[in-house]
C-alpha positions in Angstrom: -10.9 6.8 3.4 -10.8 5.0 6.1 -11.8 1.3 7.2 -11.1 2.2 10.6 -12.7 -0.1 13.5 -13.9 -2.0 10.9 -13.6 -5.7 10.7 -12.5 -7.4 7.3 -12.2 -11.2 6.4 -10.5 -12.6 3.5 -10.1 -16.5 2.3 -7.6 -17.6 0.5 -5.8 -14.2 2.2 -2.3 -16.2 2.8 -1.4 -15.6 -1.1 -2.2 -13.9 -4.3 -5.1 -11.7 -5.1 -6.4 -12.7 -1.3 -3.4 -11.6 0.4 -3.2 -8.1 -1.9 -6.6 -7.3 -1.2 -5.9 -8.1 2.8 -2.7 -5.6 2.6 -4.8 -2.8 0.8 -7.7 -3.1 3.2 -5.0 -3.2 6.0 -3.3 0.3 5.3 -6.9 1.9 4.4 -7.3 1.4 8.7 -8.7 -2.5 9.0 -8.5 -5.1 11.2 -7.9 -7.8 8.7 -8.8 -11.9 9.4 -6.9 -13.7 6.4 -7.9 -17.5 6.6 -6.4 -20.9 4.0 -5.7 -24.3 4.8 -1.6 -24.0 5.6 -1.1 -22.1 8.9 2.4 -21.4 7.8 2.1 -19.3 4.3 -0.5 -17.4 6.8 1.7 -16.7 9.7 4.6 -15.9 7.0 1.5 -13.2 5.4 0.4 -12.4 8.4 3.7 -11.2 10.2 5.1 -9.7 7.3 1.7 -7.5 6.9 0.4 -6.8 10.6 -2.7 -9.7 10.1 -4.5 -12.1 11.9 -4.1 -15.3 10.7 -6.8 -18.3 11.0 -6.6 -21.4 9.4 -10.1 -22.0 8.0 -11.4 -24.7 5.4 -13.9 -23.4 3.3 -14.8 -27.0 2.1 -15.7 -27.6 5.5 -18.8 -26.4 7.0 -17.6 -27.0 10.7 -14.7 -25.4 10.3 -15.5 -22.2 8.4 -18.5 -21.8 11.3 -16.0 -22.6 13.9 -13.1 -20.3 12.4 -15.3 -17.2 12.2 -16.8 -17.5 15.3 -13.6 -17.3 17.0 -13.0 -14.1 14.4 -15.9 -12.2 15.4 -14.9 -13.1 19.1 -11.8 -11.7 18.2 -12.1 -8.9 16.0 -15.6 -7.7 16.3 -18.4 -8.4 13.8 -16.9 -9.0 10.2 -17.9 -5.9 8.6 -15.7 -6.8 5.0 -16.2 -10.1 4.0 -14.1 -11.1 1.0 -14.8 -14.5 -0.2 -11.8 -15.1 -2.3 -10.9 -18.9 -1.8 -10.8 -20.9 -4.7 -8.9 -23.2 -7.8 -9.0 -22.8 -11.2 -8.4 -26.0 -13.3 -9.0 -26.9 -16.8 -10.2 -30.3 -17.9 -12.1 -31.8 -20.9 -16.0 -32.9 -19.5 -15.7 -35.9 -21.1 -12.6 -36.6 -19.5 -14.5 -35.2 -16.1 -15.0 -37.5 -13.1 -17.5 -36.8 -10.3 -15.0 -36.3 -8.0 -13.3 -33.1 -10.1 -16.6 -31.9 -10.6 -17.2 -32.1 -6.1 -13.4 -30.9 -5.3 -14.5 -28.3 -7.6 -17.5 -26.6 -6.7 -16.8 -27.2 -2.7 -14.1 -25.3 -3.1 -15.4 -22.4 -5.5 -19.2 -22.3 -4.7 -20.2 -24.4 -1.7 -16.9 -22.4 -0.1 -18.2 -18.6 -1.2 -22.0 -19.9 0.3 -20.2 -20.3 3.5 -18.1 -17.7 3.7 -20.8 -14.9 3.0 -23.6 -16.9 5.8 -21.1 -16.9 8.4 -20.1 -13.6 8.0 -23.7 -12.1 7.6 -24.6 -13.5 10.9 -22.2 -10.9 12.8 -22.7 -8.4 10.1 -26.4 -7.6 9.8 -26.2 -6.9 13.6 -23.9 -3.9 12.4 -25.0 -0.5 10.3 -23.0 -1.4 6.9 -21.3 -4.2 5.5 -19.7 -5.1 2.0 -19.3 -8.7 1.3 -17.3 -9.1 -2.0 -16.7 -12.5 -3.9 -14.0 -13.0 -6.5 -15.1 -14.8 -9.4 -13.8 -14.4 -12.8 -14.0 -13.6 -16.3 -15.2 -17.1 -16.7 -18.0 -16.6 -14.1 -18.9 -13.9 -17.2 -18.6 -15.5 -19.8 -17.5 -19.8 -20.7 -13.6 -20.5 -20.5 -12.0 -22.7 -23.5 -10.7 -26.1 -21.6 -12.6 -25.1 -18.3 -16.5 -26.0 -18.4 -16.6 -26.9 -14.1 -14.6 -23.9 -13.5 -16.9 -21.7 -15.7 -19.6 -23.4 -13.8 -18.4 -22.7 -10.5 -17.7 -19.0 -11.0 -20.9 -18.4 -12.8 -22.8 -19.5 -9.7 -21.3 -17.3 -7.3 -21.9 -14.0 -9.6 -25.8 -16.0 -9.7 -25.4 -16.1 -5.5 -24.2 -12.3 -5.6 -27.0 -11.2 -7.9 -29.5 -12.5 -5.2 -28.4 -11.6 -2.5 -27.9 -8.2 -3.6 -31.4 -8.1 -3.9 -32.7 -9.7 -1.1 -30.8 -6.9 1.4 -31.6 -4.1 -1.4 -32.7 -1.2 0.8 -30.3 -2.3 3.1 -26.7 -1.0 4.4 -24.9 -4.0 2.7 -23.6 -4.5 -0.8 -23.0 -7.9 -2.4 -20.7 -7.9 -5.7 -18.2 -9.9 -7.3 -14.8 -9.1 -9.2 -14.0 -10.8 -12.3 -10.5 -11.2 -13.1 -9.2 -12.1 -16.5 -5.5 -14.3 -15.9 -3.9 -12.4 -12.8 -0.4 -13.3 -12.0 -0.4 -15.5 -9.1 0.7 -19.0 -8.5 -2.4 -20.1 -10.0 -1.0 -19.7 -13.5 2.3 -20.8 -13.0 0.5 -24.1 -11.4 -1.8 -23.6 -14.9 1.4 -23.6 -17.3 2.9 -26.7 -15.2 0.0 -28.4 -15.7 -0.6 -27.6 -19.4 2.8 -28.3 -19.9 3.0 -32.4 -18.7 -0.4 -32.3 -20.1 0.7 -32.0 -23.9 4.3 -31.9 -23.7 4.5 -28.1 -24.8 7.1 -26.0 -23.0 6.3 -24.2 -19.8 7.0 -20.7 -20.8 4.7 -21.4 -23.8 1.8 -23.0 -21.9 2.0 -19.8 -19.8 2.1 -17.1 -22.8 -0.5 -18.6 -24.3 -2.7 -17.4 -21.2 -1.1 -14.1 -20.8 -2.7 -13.8 -24.5 -6.1 -14.4 -23.7 -6.2 -11.0 -21.7 -6.6 -8.1 -24.6 -3.9 -5.7 -23.7 -1.0 -8.6 -24.0 -0.3 -8.7 -20.0 -1.0 -10.3 -17.0 -3.1 -8.3 -14.5 -1.3 -7.1 -11.1 -2.9 -8.9 -8.1 -2.6 -4.9 -6.9 -4.9 -4.0 -9.7 -8.0 -6.2 -8.2 -7.1 -4.9 -5.0 -7.5 -1.6 -5.6 -11.0 -2.6 -7.1 -12.4 -4.2 -3.7 -11.4 -1.2 -1.6 -13.4 1.0 -3.9 -16.2 -1.1 -3.3 -15.1 -0.4 0.5 -15.0 3.3 -0.3 -17.4 6.3 1.4 -19.5 6.6 -2.0 -20.0 2.6 -3.1 -23.6 1.9 -1.4 -25.0 2.3 -4.9 -22.7 0.3 -6.2 -24.2 -3.6 -5.4 -24.8 -6.9 -7.5 -22.6 -5.9 -9.9 -19.9 -8.1 -11.4 -16.8 -5.6 -11.9 -14.8 -7.2 -15.0 -11.3 -6.4 -14.3 -9.7 -7.9 -18.0 -7.4 -5.6 -19.6 -10.6 -4.7 -22.1 -12.2 -8.0 -22.8 -15.4 -7.6 -23.7 
């Protein structure tokens, strides 16, 4: 498979799942723009992996509009859009204030909407396109202790399914990836947060998340990246509106 000549844009592309997807697409020949809020992180990743960094905040509409326009001007229409940027934090509903709710939705849902909307503006002028949103296994079922996160990721899956229906019969596909716990900084951060709130040892808190995955280990970011690459493959045009579980057997 070759993606030569294709411009891919990945939000949250400086670390974790986003970076793994960026590297996989680059290895397949794509020209890859990675976005995020931290310039130093992006520059380090871009230099190490021959990627193009773009500082962009998916919560800020003007930042997304201007940033993606810059990427298109520099590297051509976005034909592979990966809306990956997101945050994950648990909190009981009765302890949740509006600021917590809005911050989660602004990143996970609004950021996905803005990213896809702006990428489609150039993609629709081409004869081929792939839109991939990184949701979560929590986008298909409730995640205990994280109702806000679960709601945001369910909404991402709904957005993808609606877009797939809108563009059915056209040469663009829309799919979501739904991983369980992946070995990224988010898991490490959540383990630290759980330990701070409960007094639990951080290693024990981490094991709680590992044990949720039926196969008893964290998922490698590259496993999610391979699924994204498959959705961009030569015979992927009939895979549309799907929520692909990468969850170690969770059913």
